[in-house]
C-alpha positions in Angstrom: 0.0 0.0 0.0 2.9 2.4 0.8 4.4 2.6 -2.8 0.9 3.4 -4.2 0.6 6.4 -1.8 4.1 7.5 -2.6 3.5 7.3 -6.4 0.3 9.4 -6.5 1.9 12.9 -6.4 4.7 11.7 -8.7 2.1 10.5 -11.1 0.4 13.9 -11.3 3.7 15.6 -11.8 4.6 13.0 -14.5 1.3 13.7 -16.3 2.0 17.4 -16.3 5.6 17.0 -17.6 4.3 14.4 -20.1 1.7 16.8 -21.4 4.0 19.8 -21.7 7.4 18.5 -22.8 7.1 15.1 -24.4 4.3 15.7 -27.0 6.9 16.1 -29.8 8.6 12.9 -28.8 5.3 11.1 -28.7 4.2 12.4 -32.0 7.5 11.3 -33.5 7.2 7.8 -32.0 3.6 7.6 -33.3 4.7 8.5 -36.8 7.6 6.2 -36.8 5.5 3.3 -35.5 2.8 3.9 -38.2 5.4 4.3 -40.9 6.9 0.9 -39.8 3.5 -0.7 -39.9 2.8 0.8 -43.3 6.0 -0.8 -44.6 5.6 -4.2 -42.8 2.0 -5.0 -43.7 2.3 -4.6 -47.5 5.5 -6.6 -47.4 3.7 -9.4 -45.5 0.9 -9.3 -48.0 3.4 -9.5 -50.9 5.1 -12.5 -49.3 1.8 -14.2 -48.8 1.0 -14.1 -52.5 4.3 -15.6 -53.5 
């Protein structure tokens, strides 16, 4: 129970920092992830038809 109580204020601070500073990083990761998916899925489809 103690670690939960300790992490509550840290979680709120993390949320605040996350919203303000890391949006660019998250958008970049999101774009990279979807670009990777966009390359992998057609490649798998092409391999399936061989």
